[in-house]
Structures are given as C-alpha cells and as structure tokens.
N, C-alpha and C positions, 0 to 999 in steps of 0.2 A: 130719460137718464139710463143709459147704456149699462145693464148687470150682467151681461154675458162673460162668460170665462171667468167669472171670480171663483177664488178657490174657498173651500168649506173654512171657514174662520171661526175660532175659538177665541173668545173675550175671556181674559182671565185676570182678574183685578180686586183691589179693594174699594174702589170707586163702584157705586152700584149704578148700572143702565136703568134710569128711571128719570120722568119727566118732573124734575125738581129743579135744582139750582147748580150753578158751577159746573163741576167736571161730570157730574151725574147728567145734567141736562146736555153738556156737550156731547157725551157719548150716545145718549138716548136721540138724539137728533142727527149723529151723524151716521147711525146705524138703522135709521127709518127706513131707509132706501136699500138695504141689504136682502138678497133674497132669504126670506124665513127658513128654508130647508137647507139653506148654507151656512147658517149661523147659530151657535151655541154661546150661551152666556153662563160663565162659571163666576160666580162673584162672591166675597166673603159674607159672613152672616152679619146682620145687622139688627139685632134683637129689638132695638127701640123704634122700629118702623115697619109699615105694612109695605113689602114690595110692590111696584106698578110696572110689571113686565112690559116688554114691546110684544104686542099681538103676534101671536103664532109663532113665536121663538121658543126654543127649548130653553130653560134656565135649569141651573143646579146651583146648589149653596155648598160653599167651602167653610167648614167650621176652622177658624185660625187657632193655631196651636195656642195654649195658655191664655185663652180670651178671657177667662173669668178673672184673670189677675188683672186685666187692663183696668178694672174698676176699683182697685184695691191701693193701698199705699206702695205696693211693689210694683206698680206699672211700669215704672222707669227700667227696673230690672227684667220684667217680662218683655219690654221692646227690645231692649240689649240681645236677649235671648233669641226673641223672633228674628231678630235681623241676622244674626250669627248662624241661624239654622235654615233660613227660608230658602235656601237652595236645595236643601234636603228633602222638601216636601212635595217633589214629583210624584211620588208613588200615589199619594191621595189624590192628585189631580187627575193622574192617567186613569184610574179608577173610575172617576166621575165621566170622562169623555171617552173612554174606551171605544164604546159603539159609535162615536160619532165621528171618528178617524179624520181629526183635523188636517188641513192642508197648510195652514197658517196659523199664527199666534198673535193677537192684539193685546196691549196692556197700556196703563197709565202708570207714572210714577208717582204713586201715593201709597203710604202705608208700607207694608214689607212684600206685598204679594207679586209685584211686578218682578221682584228677584227671583221668585218661584217660577212665573212666566218664563222668564229668560231662561232657567236652567231646564224647563221642559221643553221649550222650542230646540235648545241645544241637544238634549239627549234625543229627541224625536226627528232631528235633522230637518226644523221646518223654519220658514223665515219669520223673522218676529218685527213687529210694528210697534214702534214705541212713541207712546204721546206724553208729552211733560208739559203739565198745567200749571204748576205752581213751583216755587223756589224748592228744589231738591232738598237743600238741608231743613228746610220748615216743614217738611212732610214726615220727618222721622223725629221722635223724641230721642234722640240720641246725644250723649254727652259731648262736649267739644273735642274731647281727646280722639273721638272716633270718626270726627268728619273728614279726616286725611282718607282713611279705609273706605269711606261710604263715597268720596269723590272717585277713588279707584275702581270701585265696584260700579258705580254709574258710567264711567269713562268705558270700562269693558264690556258694559252692555249696549252702550251707544256703538262700539265698533263691531258688536255683535248683530245688531239691528241692520234690517235694509231699509228701513225709514225712520227717521227719527224727526217728528213732528212736534213744534213748539208754539205755543199760543200767541207769541208775540214777536216782533222782529227783534227787540232786546234780548229775549229770552233765545233765541235762535243763534245771535250774536255771542251770547255768553255761554251757551252749550256745545256750540260746533267745534269739531276737532279738526286737525290738519287733515286726518285719514276718513272724518267722520262727519261730514257737513251735516248742520240740521236745516230744516224748513219750516216755513211759518204756515199753520193751519188755522185760521181764526175759528171762533166758534160760530155756529149757523144758527139761523132762525127753525123753528119747526117747520117740518113738511106742511102743517096744515094753515100755518099762520097765512094771512092775506093781509099785506102793507097797507097803510093808507097813503097816498100820494099828494094829500092837499091839505094844507093847514085847516085846522077849525075856522069855518065861515064866519060866525057870529061872535063877537066879544060878550060873554056871560056875566062879567063883573066890572061894569065901569067904574073907573077910580081905585081899582084894587088889582093885583095880581097874586095867583095862587100857584106855588110851585109844589112839586110832585118828586118822590123818592120810590122806586120800588127795589126791594132787594133786603137781603140780610144786613145788620148793623152790627158788625163783629170786631170793631176796634174803637178804644176810645178816641182815635183821631178822627174818626168817621161822626161820633157823637159831637165831637166839639165843632165840626164844620157843619152839620146840620143846625146846630144850636146856634151858631153863629148868623146862619141863613134866617132863622125863624126870628132873631132878633132885630136882624136888620129890616126885613119886610113887615114887621109888626106895625111900625108907626104909620106905615101908608096903607093899613088895612089890609095886608096881605096874610096867606095862610100857607102853612107848610103841610102837605098831606101825604102821609107815609102809608105806603101799601107794604108794608115790612111784618113778618111775621117769624117765630110765633110771639115773642113777648119784647117789644120796644123797650128801650131804657126808660124808667121812671122820670129821670132827669129831663128826658125831652118831651114826654107826656104831660109834664107838670107846666109846661109853657102854655100861655093861654091860647095862642095860634098855631098850634100843633094839633092836629087831628090823625088819628089811626084808623085805618081801613081794614087792618089785618091781610093775611096773604090771600093774593086772588089768584085764581088759575089762569096760566098763561092764554088760554082761549078766551078768556073774558078782560085781559088786562089792557089792553090797547084801548078797548071801547071805554073801560073804566078811567083810565088816564085822560083822554080826551074829553070826557064828559066833567073832569073833576079839575083839572090844572091848566094853566097856560104856558108852563115852563117845566121841564124835567131836569133835575138837579141831579149832578155826578160828582159827588167828593172822591178825592183820593188822600189818604193820610198824609199829613207832614211828619210824623214823628219818626224818629231816626230808627227805633226799633221795627218799624215797617218799611223801612227804606227799599230793601232787597226785593220784597214782595211787590211795592208798587212799582219798581222798576222792571221787572221781569213779567209780572202776570199781566193780563188784560182784562178788562172789566167786561163781562160776558154779557152785562145789562145794556150794553151798548146795541146788541143784536135786536132787542124789542124796542129800546128807547127810539133808535132811528125808524124802526117801522110805525111807530106812532105819528109819526110827521108833526112833530112838536118841536120848538126851539130847545137847545140844549144848553145848560149852563154848567161848565167842568170847572172845578175848584180843586188844584192839586199842584205839586211842587212840579219844576220844570223837568225833573228827570224822569216823571211817572209815565207810563204807557200811556195813558189817556191823553196828557198833555202832548205828547209825541203825534199821537193820532191826529189830533186837533189842528196841530202845526204843520202836519203833513198833508191835510185836506183842507185847505183853507175855506172859512166860510161854515164849517159845519157846526160851531160852537161859539159861545161867549165863553173866552176861557180866561181863567184868574190864576195866576200862578204864585200866590202869596196867601198867608193866612192872616194877614193884617186885613183889619175891617174896612178900610178906606177903599181898595180895590173892590172889593166884593160890593160896597155900597154903590160904587159907581157903575159896576156891571148892572147890577140888579136896577138901577134907575133907567140904563140904557133900555133894558128889555122892558121895563114898565111903561115907557113913554112912548115907545117907537113901535107900533104894529107891525108896518112893514118890514122893519129889521126884523122881527120875530118871526114872520111867514118866511121871510128870506134864508134865514137859518134854518127852519124847518124843512124848506124844500131840498136845500143842499144837503143836510144831514139823510134825508131820505133817499137822495141819489146815490150817495155815497155808501149809504148801508145796503142798499138792493145790490150794488157790485159786489161789496165785500163780504155780505153776511147772507145773502140768500141760501135757502136750504141747497137748492140746485147746485148752485156754483161750488161751495164748500164740500158737499158730498160727491160731486164729479170730481172733484180735484183728490180727496181721499180713495174713492174707488178705482181711479186711473192708478194710483200711486200702488194699491194693493194689487190689482190686476197686471201691473209691469212685472210683479215678483213672484207671480205664481209660479209654484212648482221649484223655485230657487232652492235650493240646499244650502244648509249653513255651513 
C-alpha cells in the first residue's frame, strides 16, 4: 500500500478509534495503514471504557463541555448547548495538537465534535475529510425544531470538506449536494484478517441447521426478527447462536433453542462462526422508527460475515441497505423482504435441505466481500483521496 506523500492527519471526533464495532471499528481499520508518525488521534473522553489505541499512534483525550450533565435529567439541555457552542471549542483542540502541526483534519459525523473539527480546520486553513456513518439527525439528541438548523450546519460543513465519505450508496445519494457530491466508502475488514475462501467441508449436524448472529442487538425490531428465526428453526432441531455482547435481551435467551456465546474478539470470530453455525443471519428492522437508519446506514458486520465463507440469510425491508446490496450482487445471500413468517420459513427450508445451494451462496459472498471490503482496497481508496488533497487550503 502506497503511503508516500500523505499529510500529517489529525483525527478529531466523538467516535473512538478502537477495534470494537460500527464507526469505531471503521475508523480503526481505516487508519491501520496510516504512517504512525503522521497521525494523531484526539477523541472525546469515554469514561465507561478502556481505550484500545492503534499501536504507535499518538492519542489525546478531549473532555467534552458539560459532560457531567449528559448522565442527568438535564442531558437534553446539555446536548443543545453543546451543539450551539461546538464551533467555539477550537482553542482546546489547538492546545492538544499544537506541537503536532497537522496538515489535514478527519472527523466523523456523530455527537458534536465534528462541528468543532470543521471549525478547527477552517481556522487553521486545513483540508477537512468528513465521514458520515449514520443518519445525521439520529446522531444528535436535538429537538425537532432544531433539525432545520442542523441541516444547514451539515450542508455548510459538507461544502467545506474536500472529501465527503458516506458508508452506503443510499447515504451518498441522500447527502450529496449539487456543489458538494458525496462518495461511497464502505467499511473494511481488519488488516490482520485472513478470509476463508472455501465453505466448511463437512456437515456437522445431520438433520438440523444452526444459524449465527454476531453483533449488538440494539432495536426491538432486531429482537423480533431474531426471535422469529429461532421459532421457525426450532421444530427442525435448529439453533440460533448469538455472538452478541454484553447483555442479549432476556426474551431471546428465554427461547429454548437460543444460545449466547457472548462477545468474541475479531481475531477469533471467523473460526468460531465456522465451527458453530451453518448460516449467518443478518436482520434489518422493519419498524418505521428505524426506517431512515435502515435505509442509509450499512451493516458493517457484512465485512466479517463475507470473510467467514458461510451462506447468508438477510431479512429486512426492500428499502434497507442490506437488501439493496443483495439485489445488486445476485447470489450473495438468501433474501427475505417481509416480516411475515411464511417467507422466512420457505427461505430456511431452502437453506436446510440444499447443501450445494448453501455452498454456492457462501462462495459468491466471499468473492464479492473480498472485492468490496478487503482492507487493502478500502484503505487504498481512502489514502488516495487524502493524498490528492494534501496541501489544499480551505
């Protein structure tokens, strides 16, 4: 990977750069190949977790204004004040990064510090690289009457940025402006991950089929779909194995054929999946309250799911990003676009009785996943974009 001529990059944001999940994992993997002497991470304080920094990279902690109020009944007022004053916090950032002398700024639209990052880049006359990982209005707990102000702030910062990366095609379409188009930057696999390229050779459970789910369970819509699957596969002796932490919903664990393995480190996850399950399940919520997030966001678990070379079952509404991915790449998954039980039962039956079909799905998902999510391809795209704007004044 070519790392020559890269600017000194300052990451500034509320999303931590660590090998966990979602936006944090995206950043950690994206920056794994960046020269350590040309990268500094300034992230807001997360008192409830131990940081897991990139080796050799300089980190600094930015204490958010009014942070103590975020865990009280005044948290909504604290959020409003932080939004309104975020652009004024550049002095604190400047003191943390003063001796680093950054040549470019990277941030993620989450919390409020992305606004501070944009103001810092503007004040220092530095190119700004912007990543949008989730629905913008959903990342800030602002009252609806302030959403118009938020939209204007976001549009102004998009126009300021030299790169506007979005995690899915739908998000790029939604957030592109006529004078500031967005581009797609899919999540990547870890640099250390070695994908499997062949299906599991020997059937382990004659007469039954085991499904696996890896990731957080953060929505009632997800819980309902996981429970539906467990109930469908129960009569055929199937099991649903959860690799989810830290506390799966008790209603799921109460089902007789649901087993929880807890969180498994990324380095061990692929082998654990291949030893435990026959099919990987990817639910996407049908709840109307989740619709925009399902449309715009992209399930980063597909990076590891496709590396396991196991067949995929995707269940989600036709408008969700996972369903669009499956339709755009025929043969990568068994796709169910209804919450009704009958289509799910038919899909499970196809997967249960046809081993050759499962292997075909696994291989196709592996091929497409390597093209789209390999660390080398995603990181190269990001580094080329950053390099192309090195030295560009705002």
